[in-house]
ChimeraX commands (.cxc) that place a marker at each C-alpha (Angstrom):
marker #1 position 0.19,-0.15,-0.31 radius 0.5
marker #1 position 1.30,3.48,-1.14 radius 0.5
marker #1 position 1.62,5.92,1.99 radius 0.5
marker #1 position -0.97,8.69,1.50 radius 0.5
marker #1 position 1.57,12.42,0.79 radius 0.5
marker #1 position 1.35,13.77,4.73 radius 0.5
marker #1 position 2.82,10.51,5.88 radius 0.5
marker #1 position 6.05,10.63,3.54 radius 0.5
marker #1 position 6.38,14.54,3.86 radius 0.5
marker #1 position 6.58,14.06,7.77 radius 0.5
marker #1 position 9.47,10.94,7.88 radius 0.5
marker #1 position 10.96,12.93,4.80 radius 0.5
marker #1 position 11.62,15.82,7.19 radius 0.5
marker #1 position 12.41,13.81,9.75 radius 0.5
marker #1 position 15.20,12.06,7.45 radius 0.5
marker #1 position 16.27,15.04,6.35 radius 0.5
marker #1 position 16.88,16.45,10.29 radius 0.5
marker #1 position 18.90,13.10,10.84 radius 0.5
marker #1 position 20.61,13.02,7.74 radius 0.5
marker #1 position 22.75,16.26,9.02 radius 0.5
marker #1 position 25.13,13.99,10.77 radius 0.5
marker #1 position 26.93,13.41,7.25 radius 0.5
marker #1 position 27.41,16.63,5.87 radius 0.5
marker #1 position 28.53,17.46,10.11 radius 0.5
marker #1 position 31.14,14.30,8.96 radius 0.5
marker #1 position 32.27,16.28,6.53 radius 0.5
marker #1 position 33.39,19.78,8.07 radius 0.5
marker #1 position 35.22,16.91,10.34 radius 0.5
marker #1 position 36.99,15.26,8.58 radius 0.5
marker #1 position 38.25,19.10,7.51 radius 0.5
marker #1 position 39.02,19.52,11.12 radius 0.5
marker #1 position 41.05,16.40,11.58 radius 0.5
marker #1 position 43.00,16.67,8.15 radius 0.5
marker #1 position 44.20,20.43,9.79 radius 0.5
marker #1 position 45.20,18.36,12.71 radius 0.5
marker #1 position 46.83,16.28,10.89 radius 0.5
marker #1 position 48.99,18.76,8.79 radius 0.5
marker #1 position 50.19,20.14,12.11 radius 0.5
marker #1 position 51.51,16.44,13.50 radius 0.5
marker #1 position 54.98,15.80,13.83 radius 0.5
marker #1 position 54.41,12.65,11.36 radius 0.5
marker #1 position 53.43,14.96,8.43 radius 0.5
marker #1 position 56.81,16.02,7.43 radius 0.5
marker #1 position 57.51,12.40,7.13 radius 0.5
marker #1 position 57.75,11.03,3.36 radius 0.5
marker #1 position 54.53,9.80,2.67 radius 0.5
marker #1 position 54.44,6.29,0.35 radius 0.5
marker #1 position 50.93,5.11,-1.62 radius 0.5
marker #1 position 51.97,7.30,-4.47 radius 0.5
marker #1 position 50.71,4.47,-7.12 radius 0.5
marker #1 position 47.54,3.52,-4.84 radius 0.5
marker #1 position 46.07,7.54,-5.42 radius 0.5
marker #1 position 44.66,6.60,-8.48 radius 0.5
marker #1 position 43.09,3.69,-7.44 radius 0.5
marker #1 position 41.59,5.54,-4.73 radius 0.5
marker #1 position 40.51,7.86,-6.74 radius 0.5
marker #1 position 38.93,5.74,-8.90 radius 0.5
marker #1 position 37.45,3.68,-6.19 radius 0.5
marker #1 position 35.62,7.14,-4.51 radius 0.5
marker #1 position 34.64,8.26,-7.70 radius 0.5
marker #1 position 33.25,5.13,-8.31 radius 0.5
marker #1 position 30.78,4.88,-5.73 radius 0.5
marker #1 position 29.02,8.53,-6.73 radius 0.5
marker #1 position 28.55,7.14,-10.23 radius 0.5
marker #1 position 26.98,4.04,-8.60 radius 0.5
marker #1 position 24.67,6.72,-6.24 radius 0.5
marker #1 position 23.83,8.56,-9.14 radius 0.5
marker #1 position 22.32,4.98,-10.48 radius 0.5
marker #1 position 20.72,3.90,-7.56 radius 0.5
marker #1 position 18.94,7.14,-7.42 radius 0.5
marker #1 position 17.99,6.28,-10.65 radius 0.5
marker #1 position 16.90,3.16,-10.46 radius 0.5
marker #1 position 14.53,4.29,-6.80 radius 0.5
marker #1 position 13.35,1.52,-4.68 radius 0.5
marker #1 position 12.99,-2.30,-6.06 radius 0.5
marker #1 position 12.50,-6.24,-4.92 radius 0.5
marker #1 position 10.79,-6.47,-1.18 radius 0.5
marker #1 position 9.37,-3.81,0.37 radius 0.5
marker #1 position 9.49,-1.34,-2.55 radius 0.5
marker #1 position 7.23,1.64,-2.66 radius 0.5
marker #1 position 7.04,1.70,1.63 radius 0.5
marker #1 position 8.25,4.68,3.53 radius 0.5
marker #1 position 11.61,2.45,5.15 radius 0.5
marker #1 position 12.73,1.99,2.04 radius 0.5
marker #1 position 12.75,5.47,0.56 radius 0.5
marker #1 position 14.91,5.46,4.08 radius 0.5
marker #1 position 16.96,2.98,3.81 radius 0.5
marker #1 position 18.13,3.94,0.03 radius 0.5
marker #1 position 18.46,7.76,0.99 radius 0.5
marker #1 position 21.12,6.84,3.83 radius 0.5
marker #1 position 22.67,4.83,1.07 radius 0.5
marker #1 position 22.59,7.57,-1.27 radius 0.5
marker #1 position 24.05,10.20,1.37 radius 0.5
marker #1 position 26.81,7.69,3.02 radius 0.5
marker #1 position 27.97,6.87,-0.92 radius 0.5
marker #1 position 28.49,10.61,-1.66 radius 0.5
marker #1 position 30.13,11.32,1.58 radius 0.5
marker #1 position 32.69,7.87,0.18 radius 0.5
marker #1 position 35.25,10.24,-1.56 radius 0.5
marker #1 position 36.22,12.75,1.43 radius 0.5
marker #1 position 36.90,9.90,3.19 radius 0.5
marker #1 position 38.73,8.04,0.63 radius 0.5
marker #1 position 40.02,11.06,0.58 radius 0.5
marker #1 position 41.30,11.44,4.11 radius 0.5
marker #1 position 43.10,8.32,4.09 radius 0.5
marker #1 position 44.78,8.69,1.11 radius 0.5
marker #1 position 46.15,12.26,2.34 radius 0.5
marker #1 position 47.47,10.48,5.72 radius 0.5
marker #1 position 49.15,7.88,3.04 radius 0.5
marker #1 position 51.12,10.18,0.54 radius 0.5
marker #1 position 50.93,13.82,2.64 radius 0.5
marker #1 position 49.47,15.47,0.25 radius 0.5
marker #1 position 46.65,18.00,1.22 radius 0.5
marker #1 position 45.49,18.09,-3.07 radius 0.5
marker #1 position 44.69,14.52,-2.41 radius 0.5
marker #1 position 42.02,15.88,0.57 radius 0.5
marker #1 position 40.88,18.91,-0.77 radius 0.5
marker #1 position 40.10,16.82,-4.22 radius 0.5
marker #1 position 38.09,14.20,-2.70 radius 0.5
marker #1 position 35.83,16.92,-0.40 radius 0.5
marker #1 position 35.65,18.41,-3.48 radius 0.5
marker #1 position 34.18,15.42,-5.57 radius 0.5
marker #1 position 32.06,14.55,-2.34 radius 0.5
marker #1 position 30.33,17.97,-2.01 radius 0.5
marker #1 position 29.53,17.46,-5.62 radius 0.5
marker #1 position 28.35,14.20,-5.27 radius 0.5
marker #1 position 26.69,15.55,-2.41 radius 0.5
marker #1 position 24.62,17.88,-3.99 radius 0.5
marker #1 position 23.67,15.25,-6.99 radius 0.5
marker #1 position 22.72,12.11,-4.74 radius 0.5
marker #1 position 20.96,14.14,-1.87 radius 0.5
marker #1 position 17.41,12.93,-2.39 radius 0.5
marker #1 position 14.95,15.35,-2.94 radius 0.5
marker #1 position 11.51,15.01,-1.74 radius 0.5
marker #1 position 10.12,15.07,-5.52 radius 0.5
marker #1 position 12.36,11.84,-5.75 radius 0.5
marker #1 position 11.00,10.73,-2.66 radius 0.5
marker #1 position 7.81,11.16,-4.26 radius 0.5
marker #1 position 8.59,9.35,-7.10 radius 0.5
marker #1 position 10.16,5.89,-5.47 radius 0.5
marker #1 position 7.08,6.01,-3.19 radius 0.5
marker #1 position 4.84,6.19,-6.33 radius 0.5
marker #1 position 3.07,3.15,-7.47 radius 0.5
marker #1 position 4.44,2.11,-10.61 radius 0.5
marker #1 position 2.27,3.23,-13.33 radius 0.5
marker #1 position -0.32,0.50,-15.08 radius 0.5
marker #1 position 1.96,-2.08,-17.56 radius 0.5
marker #1 position 5.57,-0.94,-16.52 radius 0.5
marker #1 position 6.15,-3.78,-13.79 radius 0.5
marker #1 position 8.87,-5.44,-14.87 radius 0.5
marker #1 position 8.32,-8.87,-13.43 radius 0.5
marker #1 position 5.18,-8.66,-15.26 radius 0.5
marker #1 position 6.82,-7.89,-18.68 radius 0.5
marker #1 position 9.44,-10.48,-18.11 radius 0.5
marker #1 position 6.90,-12.97,-17.29 radius 0.5
marker #1 position 4.81,-12.31,-20.78 radius 0.5
marker #1 position 8.51,-12.47,-22.46 radius 0.5
marker #1 position 9.07,-16.06,-21.47 radius 0.5
marker #1 position 5.36,-16.82,-21.94 radius 0.5
marker #1 position 5.39,-15.40,-25.64 radius 0.5
marker #1 position 8.94,-17.30,-25.78 radius 0.5
marker #1 position 8.02,-20.54,-24.99 radius 0.5
marker #1 position 5.09,-20.97,-27.10 radius 0.5
marker #1 position 6.98,-19.46,-30.21 radius 0.5
marker #1 position 8.88,-22.48,-30.14 radius 0.5
marker #1 position 12.26,-21.30,-28.54 radius 0.5
marker #1 position 12.41,-23.29,-25.74 radius 0.5
marker #1 position 11.97,-23.26,-21.93 radius 0.5
marker #1 position 13.15,-19.55,-21.47 radius 0.5
marker #1 position 14.22,-20.11,-17.64 radius 0.5
marker link #1:1,2 radius 0.2
marker link #1:2,3 radius 0.2
marker link #1:3,4 radius 0.2
marker link #1:4,5 radius 0.2
marker link #1:5,6 radius 0.2
marker link #1:6,7 radius 0.2
marker link #1:7,8 radius 0.2
marker link #1:8,9 radius 0.2
marker link #1:9,10 radius 0.2
marker link #1:10,11 radius 0.2
marker link #1:11,12 radius 0.2
marker link #1:12,13 radius 0.2
marker link #1:13,14 radius 0.2
marker link #1:14,15 radius 0.2
marker link #1:15,16 radius 0.2
marker link #1:16,17 radius 0.2
marker link #1:17,18 radius 0.2
marker link #1:18,19 radius 0.2
marker link #1:19,20 radius 0.2
marker link #1:20,21 radius 0.2
marker link #1:21,22 radius 0.2
marker link #1:22,23 radius 0.2
marker link #1:23,24 radius 0.2
marker link #1:24,25 radius 0.2
marker link #1:25,26 radius 0.2
marker link #1:26,27 radius 0.2
marker link #1:27,28 radius 0.2
marker link #1:28,29 radius 0.2
marker link #1:29,30 radius 0.2
marker link #1:30,31 radius 0.2
marker link #1:31,32 radius 0.2
marker link #1:32,33 radius 0.2
marker link #1:33,34 radius 0.2
marker link #1:34,35 radius 0.2
marker link #1:35,36 radius 0.2
marker link #1:36,37 radius 0.2
marker link #1:37,38 radius 0.2
marker link #1:38,39 radius 0.2
marker link #1:39,40 radius 0.2
marker link #1:40,41 radius 0.2
marker link #1:41,42 radius 0.2
marker link #1:42,43 radius 0.2
marker link #1:43,44 radius 0.2
marker link #1:44,45 radius 0.2
marker link #1:45,46 radius 0.2
marker link #1:46,47 radius 0.2
marker link #1:47,48 radius 0.2
marker link #1:48,49 radius 0.2
marker link #1:49,50 radius 0.2
marker link #1:50,51 radius 0.2
marker link #1:51,52 radius 0.2
marker link #1:52,53 radius 0.2
marker link #1:53,54 radius 0.2
marker link #1:54,55 radius 0.2
marker link #1:55,56 radius 0.2
marker link #1:56,57 radius 0.2
marker link #1:57,58 radius 0.2
marker link #1:58,59 radius 0.2
marker link #1:59,60 radius 0.2
marker link #1:60,61 radius 0.2
marker link #1:61,62 radius 0.2
marker link #1:62,63 radius 0.2
marker link #1:63,64 radius 0.2
marker link #1:64,65 radius 0.2
marker link #1:65,66 radius 0.2
marker link #1:66,67 radius 0.2
marker link #1:67,68 radius 0.2
marker link #1:68,69 radius 0.2
marker link #1:69,70 radius 0.2
marker link #1:70,71 radius 0.2
marker link #1:71,72 radius 0.2
marker link #1:72,73 radius 0.2
marker link #1:73,74 radius 0.2
marker link #1:74,75 radius 0.2
marker link #1:75,76 radius 0.2
marker link #1:76,77 radius 0.2
marker link #1:77,78 radius 0.2
marker link #1:78,79 radius 0.2
marker link #1:79,80 radius 0.2
marker link #1:80,81 radius 0.2
marker link #1:81,82 radius 0.2
marker link #1:82,83 radius 0.2
marker link #1:83,84 radius 0.2
marker link #1:84,85 radius 0.2
marker link #1:85,86 radius 0.2
marker link #1:86,87 radius 0.2
marker link #1:87,88 radius 0.2
marker link #1:88,89 radius 0.2
marker link #1:89,90 radius 0.2
marker link #1:90,91 radius 0.2
marker link #1:91,92 radius 0.2
marker link #1:92,93 radius 0.2
marker link #1:93,94 radius 0.2
marker link #1:94,95 radius 0.2
marker link #1:95,96 radius 0.2
marker link #1:96,97 radius 0.2
marker link #1:97,98 radius 0.2
marker link #1:98,99 radius 0.2
marker link #1:99,100 radius 0.2
marker link #1:100,101 radius 0.2
marker link #1:101,102 radius 0.2
marker link #1:102,103 radius 0.2
marker link #1:103,104 radius 0.2
marker link #1:104,105 radius 0.2
marker link #1:105,106 radius 0.2
marker link #1:106,107 radius 0.2
marker link #1:107,108 radius 0.2
marker link #1:108,109 radius 0.2
marker link #1:109,110 radius 0.2
marker link #1:110,111 radius 0.2
marker link #1:111,112 radius 0.2
marker link #1:112,113 radius 0.2
marker link #1:113,114 radius 0.2
marker link #1:114,115 radius 0.2
marker link #1:115,116 radius 0.2
marker link #1:116,117 radius 0.2
marker link #1:117,118 radius 0.2
marker link #1:118,119 radius 0.2
marker link #1:119,120 radius 0.2
marker link #1:120,121 radius 0.2
marker link #1:121,122 radius 0.2
marker link #1:122,123 radius 0.2
marker link #1:123,124 radius 0.2
marker link #1:124,125 radius 0.2
marker link #1:125,126 radius 0.2
marker link #1:126,127 radius 0.2
marker link #1:127,128 radius 0.2
marker link #1:128,129 radius 0.2
marker link #1:129,130 radius 0.2
marker link #1:130,131 radius 0.2
marker link #1:131,132 radius 0.2
marker link #1:132,133 radius 0.2
marker link #1:133,134 radius 0.2
marker link #1:134,135 radius 0.2
marker link #1:135,136 radius 0.2
marker link #1:136,137 radius 0.2
marker link #1:137,138 radius 0.2
marker link #1:138,139 radius 0.2
marker link #1:139,140 radius 0.2
marker link #1:140,141 radius 0.2
marker link #1:141,142 radius 0.2
marker link #1:142,143 radius 0.2
marker link #1:143,144 radius 0.2
marker link #1:144,145 radius 0.2
marker link #1:145,146 radius 0.2
marker link #1:146,147 radius 0.2
marker link #1:147,148 radius 0.2
marker link #1:148,149 radius 0.2
marker link #1:149,150 radius 0.2
marker link #1:150,151 radius 0.2
marker link #1:151,152 radius 0.2
marker link #1:152,153 radius 0.2
marker link #1:153,154 radius 0.2
marker link #1:154,155 radius 0.2
marker link #1:155,156 radius 0.2
marker link #1:156,157 radius 0.2
marker link #1:157,158 radius 0.2
marker link #1:158,159 radius 0.2
marker link #1:159,160 radius 0.2
marker link #1:160,161 radius 0.2
marker link #1:161,162 radius 0.2
marker link #1:162,163 radius 0.2
marker link #1:163,164 radius 0.2
marker link #1:164,165 radius 0.2
marker link #1:165,166 radius 0.2
marker link #1:166,167 radius 0.2
marker link #1:167,168 radius 0.2
marker link #1:168,169 radius 0.2
marker link #1:169,170 radius 0.2
view
């Protein structure tokens, strides 16, 4: 059963209030980076230069994965429920914060502040793109349009292939 608009709005506003914690984590990472730069070990030569591009690729891939998840919406068991929308929203926000965390770890390995701030910019961009808006929740929680249910389409296609003599579709 699809929740009513008022229940969606209330749940969305409650989720937005709780979702400020990952956003605050970005500010805490900036402070931690500044403390690390001032620490005595920062001047020592760092390693991990060869891992830099692997870390960058992993962080950016997480942001692209989040974009795909956001477009797909809630699917599977429990799809169309507020719980599914909350779960997907947390996943998107955590994928948006992931590049900054990866950049922080990378900067400790390479002793390069540029690595952290580059990944922080990627993370802020991902946060803007991936943060679930109210209209996304309405889209995720709305009932599917008639004829767009993928399970029914797959069953019909399989039945048509069997009927046409293509053999067992499974």
